[in-house]
Residue frames as a rotation matrix with the C-alpha (Angstrom) as fourth column:
MET 1
0.095 -0.715 0.692 101.22
0.612 -0.506 -0.607 0.71
0.785 0.482 0.389 216.82
PRO 2
-0.229 -0.221 -0.948 102.76
0.951 -0.257 -0.170 2.73
-0.206 -0.941 0.269 219.68
ARG 3
0.815 0.562 0.141 101.49
0.575 -0.815 -0.077 6.24
0.071 0.144 -0.987 220.19
VAL 4
-0.253 -0.919 0.302 104.13
0.858 -0.357 -0.370 8.81
0.448 0.165 0.879 219.26
PRO 5
0.087 0.293 -0.952 104.14
0.778 -0.617 -0.119 11.82
-0.622 -0.730 -0.282 221.61
LEU 6
0.477 0.157 0.865 103.36
0.733 -0.615 -0.292 15.11
0.486 0.773 -0.408 219.93
PRO 7
-0.689 -0.723 0.051 105.38
0.592 -0.601 -0.537 18.24
0.419 -0.340 0.842 220.62
GLN 8
0.046 0.673 -0.739 103.79
0.898 -0.352 -0.264 20.65
-0.438 -0.651 -0.620 223.05
GLN 9
-0.375 -0.060 0.925 102.61
0.628 -0.751 0.206 23.98
0.682 0.658 0.320 221.59
THR 10
-0.665 0.148 -0.732 101.78
0.568 -0.536 -0.625 27.21
-0.485 -0.831 0.272 223.39
VAL 11
-0.267 0.671 0.692 98.58
0.649 -0.405 0.644 29.12
0.713 0.621 -0.327 222.73
ARG 12
-0.995 -0.020 -0.102 97.61
0.087 -0.696 -0.712 32.37
-0.057 -0.717 0.694 224.41
ILE 13
-0.237 0.971 0.029 93.99
0.264 0.035 0.964 32.35
0.935 0.236 -0.265 225.54
SER 14
-0.218 0.189 0.957 92.18
-0.786 -0.615 -0.057 33.94
0.578 -0.765 0.283 228.46
GLN 15
-0.973 -0.146 0.180 91.77
-0.229 0.706 -0.670 31.83
-0.029 -0.693 -0.720 231.57
GLU 16
-0.232 0.966 0.111 87.99
-0.574 -0.044 -0.818 32.25
-0.785 -0.253 0.565 231.32
SER 17
0.363 0.337 -0.868 87.92
-0.926 0.232 -0.297 30.87
0.102 0.912 0.397 227.76
TRP 18
-0.560 -0.664 -0.495 90.30
-0.565 0.743 -0.358 28.04
0.606 0.079 -0.791 228.70
ASP 19
-0.854 0.294 0.430 88.10
-0.287 0.422 -0.860 27.05
-0.434 -0.857 -0.276 231.65
ARG 20
0.156 0.969 -0.194 84.92
-0.724 -0.021 -0.689 27.17
-0.672 0.248 0.698 229.51
LEU 21
0.054 -0.216 -0.975 86.63
-0.882 0.448 -0.148 25.06
0.469 0.868 -0.166 226.84
GLY 22
-0.900 -0.430 -0.065 87.43
-0.334 0.780 -0.529 22.45
0.279 -0.454 -0.846 229.48
GLU 23
-0.529 0.785 0.324 83.87
-0.342 0.153 -0.927 22.45
-0.777 -0.601 0.187 230.81
ASN 24
0.356 0.705 -0.613 82.37
-0.846 -0.035 -0.532 22.22
-0.397 0.708 0.584 227.32
ALA 25
-0.300 -0.529 -0.794 84.81
-0.764 0.632 -0.132 19.51
0.571 0.567 -0.594 226.24
ASP 26
-0.954 -0.013 0.299 83.89
-0.228 0.677 -0.700 17.49
-0.194 -0.736 -0.649 229.34
ALA 27
-0.131 0.991 0.040 80.18
-0.496 -0.030 -0.868 17.96
-0.859 -0.134 0.495 228.57
ALA 28
0.447 0.241 -0.862 80.82
-0.894 0.153 -0.421 16.69
0.030 0.958 0.284 225.02
GLY 29
0.919 -0.059 0.390 82.70
-0.056 0.959 0.278 13.64
-0.390 -0.277 0.878 226.36
THR 30
0.589 -0.769 0.248 86.16
0.578 0.186 -0.795 14.69
0.565 0.612 0.554 225.20
ASP 31
0.306 -0.547 -0.779 89.08
0.750 -0.366 0.551 16.90
-0.586 -0.753 0.299 226.26
ARG 32
0.614 -0.065 -0.786 90.60
-0.224 -0.970 -0.095 20.23
-0.757 0.234 -0.610 225.24
SER 33
-0.422 -0.900 -0.110 93.51
-0.397 0.075 0.915 18.73
-0.815 0.430 -0.389 223.32
THR 34
-0.521 0.295 0.801 91.27
0.673 0.719 0.173 16.58
-0.524 0.629 -0.574 221.16
VAL 35
0.597 0.795 -0.107 88.96
0.599 -0.531 -0.599 19.51
-0.533 0.294 -0.793 220.39
ILE 36
0.387 -0.520 -0.762 91.89
-0.450 -0.828 0.336 21.75
-0.805 0.212 -0.554 219.44
ARG 37
-0.688 -0.667 0.287 93.46
-0.103 0.480 0.871 19.10
-0.719 0.570 -0.399 217.19
GLN 38
-0.158 0.719 0.677 90.10
0.870 0.426 -0.249 18.51
-0.468 0.550 -0.692 215.47
LEU 39
0.741 0.433 -0.513 89.67
0.218 -0.878 -0.426 22.25
-0.635 0.204 -0.745 214.89
VAL 40
-0.041 -0.852 -0.522 93.18
-0.555 -0.415 0.721 22.60
-0.831 0.320 -0.456 213.47
ASP 41
-0.717 -0.197 0.668 92.70
0.326 0.753 0.571 19.61
-0.616 0.628 -0.476 211.15
TRP 42
0.273 0.900 0.340 89.36
0.850 -0.060 -0.523 20.99
-0.451 0.432 -0.781 209.95
TYR 43
0.667 -0.051 -0.744 90.80
-0.122 -0.992 -0.041 24.51
-0.735 0.118 -0.667 209.47
ASN 44
-0.338 -0.901 -0.271 93.73
-0.566 -0.036 0.824 23.07
-0.752 0.432 -0.498 207.49
ARG 45
0.417 0.655 -0.631 91.29
-0.901 0.205 -0.383 21.10
-0.121 0.728 0.675 205.32
GLU 46
-0.721 -0.635 0.279 92.81
-0.619 0.770 0.153 17.75
-0.312 -0.063 -0.948 206.21
ARG 47
-0.458 0.543 -0.704 91.10
-0.472 0.522 0.710 14.89
0.753 0.658 0.016 204.39
GLY 48
-0.137 0.544 -0.828 88.26
0.506 0.757 0.414 13.46
0.851 -0.362 -0.379 206.51
ALA 49
-0.924 -0.236 -0.301 88.51
0.377 -0.423 -0.824 16.18
0.067 -0.875 0.480 209.17
ILE 50
0.057 0.973 0.225 85.24
0.573 -0.217 0.790 17.28
0.817 0.084 -0.570 210.74
LEU 51
-0.260 -0.054 0.964 84.37
-0.558 -0.807 -0.195 19.94
0.788 -0.589 0.180 213.27
PRO 52
-0.939 -0.075 -0.335 84.16
0.211 0.641 -0.738 18.58
0.270 -0.764 -0.586 216.81
GLU 53
0.027 0.991 -0.132 80.74
0.656 0.082 0.750 18.15
0.754 -0.107 -0.648 218.38
ARG 54
-0.721 -0.168 0.672 79.70
-0.312 -0.787 -0.532 20.96
0.618 -0.593 0.516 220.68
PRO 55
-0.796 0.500 -0.341 77.66
0.579 0.462 -0.672 20.45
-0.179 -0.732 -0.657 223.83
PRO 56
0.121 0.915 0.385 74.09
0.906 -0.261 0.334 21.76
0.406 0.308 -0.860 223.82
ARG 57
-0.521 -0.210 0.827 73.68
0.046 -0.975 -0.219 25.50
0.852 -0.076 0.518 224.33
GLU 58
-0.745 0.254 -0.617 72.74
0.656 0.107 -0.747 26.47
-0.124 -0.961 -0.246 227.86
SER 59
0.134 0.894 0.428 69.36
0.840 -0.331 0.429 28.14
0.525 0.302 -0.795 228.23
């Protein structure tokens, strides 16, 4: 089944948080968009939605 492009949304977030999200998503083996979609699905209580995995906490 062909992948249907999703509309682009705008979210206001500090550059520092955006950069950390990218670094942490990379460390978890994923990307920002996937993490955000997973969070939104979980928050909206979509059936089968789970919180995305987080990378280990830095010491």
